C-alpha positions as CSV (number, residue, x, y, z in Angstrom):
1,X,43.6,-6.7,80.0
2,X,46.5,-4.5,80.9
3,X,49.7,-5.9,82.4
4,X,50.8,-4.7,85.9
5,X,54.1,-2.9,85.9
6,X,56.2,-2.3,89.0
7,X,58.2,0.9,88.8
8,X,61.6,1.0,90.4
9,X,63.7,3.8,91.7
10,X,67.5,3.8,91.7
11,X,68.9,3.8,95.3
12,X,72.5,4.4,94.7
13,X,75.8,3.1,96.1
14,X,79.5,3.7,95.9
15,X,79.8,1.6,92.7
16,X,77.3,3.8,90.8
17,X,78.4,7.0,92.5
18,X,75.0,7.3,94.2
19,X,73.1,7.5,90.9
20,X,71.2,4.3,91.1
21,X,72.3,3.3,87.6
22,X,74.9,1.0,86.3
23,X,75.7,0.8,82.6
24,X,73.8,2.3,79.7
25,X,71.1,1.3,77.3
26,X,70.7,2.6,73.8
27,X,67.3,4.2,73.2
28,X,66.7,4.7,69.5
29,X,63.9,4.9,66.9
30,X,65.1,3.4,63.6
31,X,63.2,4.0,60.4
32,X,64.5,1.9,57.5
33,X,64.9,4.0,54.4
34,X,63.2,2.4,51.4
35,X,61.8,3.4,48.0
36,X,58.3,4.1,49.5
37,X,59.8,6.4,52.2
38,X,62.0,8.1,49.6
39,X,58.9,8.8,47.4
40,X,57.0,10.1,50.4
41,X,59.8,12.5,51.3
42,X,60.2,13.7,47.6
43,X,56.4,14.3,47.5
44,X,56.6,16.2,50.8
45,X,54.3,13.8,52.6
46,X,52.8,15.0,55.9
47,X,54.7,14.0,59.0
48,X,51.6,12.1,60.2
49,X,51.5,10.1,57.0
50,X,55.2,9.2,57.4
51,X,54.6,8.2,61.1
52,X,51.7,6.0,60.0
53,X,54.0,4.3,57.4
54,X,56.7,3.7,60.0
55,X,54.2,2.0,62.3
56,X,53.1,-0.2,59.3
57,X,56.7,-1.2,58.9
58,X,56.8,-2.2,62.6
59,X,58.9,0.7,63.8
60,X,58.5,1.0,67.6
61,X,58.2,4.6,68.6
62,X,60.8,6.0,71.0
63,X,58.3,6.5,73.8
64,X,57.2,2.8,73.5
65,X,60.8,1.6,73.6
66,X,61.5,3.8,76.6
67,X,58.5,2.3,78.4
68,X,59.9,-1.2,77.6
69,X,63.1,-0.3,79.5
70,X,61.1,1.1,82.4
71,X,58.9,-2.0,82.6
72,X,61.9,-4.3,82.5
73,X,63.4,-2.4,85.5
74,X,66.4,-1.4,83.4
75,X,65.7,2.3,84.1
76,X,63.3,4.6,85.8
77,X,60.7,7.1,84.6
78,X,62.8,9.9,86.1
79,X,65.7,9.0,83.9
80,X,63.5,8.7,80.8
81,X,62.1,12.2,81.6
82,X,65.6,13.5,82.0
83,X,67.1,12.2,78.8
84,X,64.3,12.0,76.3
85,X,63.0,15.1,74.5
86,X,59.3,15.7,74.6
87,X,57.3,17.1,71.7
């Protein structure tokens, strides 16, 4: 069963200079560097293999973290599209 998400859009006011946003949220993907990752890099592991390992460690991909911010109402899809690079 998928959860229902209500998307919001920033309206703007004089406090936010008509942007619809107040404050900032850090959006980062953090991969802990350990001996396994070191060995993978030294052995020139494929990017797909490194991504798989990151997921096994519990790293939440940037796009998933971005969607968490959208789902919580902290930001909008438009802002995510504006600031996040797409592969």
